[in-house]
FIGUMI-835944 format. One line per 5 residues: number of its first residue (from 1); their letters; for each residue x, y, z of C-alpha. Coordinates in Angstrom, 2 decimals. Example, Ala and Ser with C-alpha at 12.3 -4.5 7.8 and 13.67 -1.06 7.14 Angstrom:
1> AS> 12.30,-4.50,7.80 | 13.67,-1.06,7.14
% end
This chain:
1> AAALD> -27.33,44.33,40.83 | -23.98,45.85,41.76 | -25.50,47.54,44.80 | -27.00,44.28,46.02 | -23.68,42.50,45.52
6> LEELK> -21.96,45.20,47.55 | -24.43,44.79,50.42 | -23.96,41.01,50.34 | -20.20,41.47,50.29 | -20.39,43.75,53.32
11> KISKQ> -22.41,41.13,55.22 | -20.03,38.33,54.26 | -16.92,40.38,55.07 | -18.41,41.31,58.45 | -19.15,37.67,59.30
16> YAREK> -15.69,36.65,58.07 | -13.99,39.32,60.18 | -15.99,38.22,63.24 | -15.05,34.59,62.71 | -11.42,35.62,62.21
21> EIAID> -11.47,37.59,65.47 | -12.90,34.61,67.32 | -10.30,32.33,65.73 | -7.49,34.69,66.78 | -8.90,34.88,70.30
% end
Protein backbone atom coordinates (compact mmCIF):
# COMPACT_ATOMS: atom_id res chain seq x y z
CA ALA A 1 0.00 0.00 0.00
CA ALA A 2 2.80 2.40 0.88
CA ALA A 3 4.42 1.90 -2.51
CA LEU A 4 1.16 2.67 -4.30
CA ASP A 5 0.67 5.78 -2.19
CA LEU A 6 4.18 6.92 -3.08
CA GLU A 7 3.50 6.50 -6.80
CA GLU A 8 0.23 8.42 -6.48
CA LEU A 9 2.01 11.14 -4.53
CA LYS A 10 4.64 11.42 -7.25
CA LYS A 11 1.94 11.83 -9.90
CA ILE A 12 0.07 14.43 -7.85
CA SER A 13 3.24 16.36 -6.98
CA LYS A 14 4.25 16.36 -10.66
CA GLN A 15 0.86 17.71 -11.74
CA TYR A 16 0.94 20.28 -8.92
CA ALA A 17 4.42 21.45 -9.89
CA ARG A 18 3.34 21.76 -13.54
CA GLU A 19 0.28 23.79 -12.59
CA LYS A 20 2.44 25.96 -10.32
CA GLU A 21 4.90 26.58 -13.17
CA ILE A 22 2.06 27.59 -15.47
CA ALA A 23 0.62 29.85 -12.77
CA ILE A 24 4.01 31.52 -12.26
CA ASP A 25 4.40 31.96 -16.02
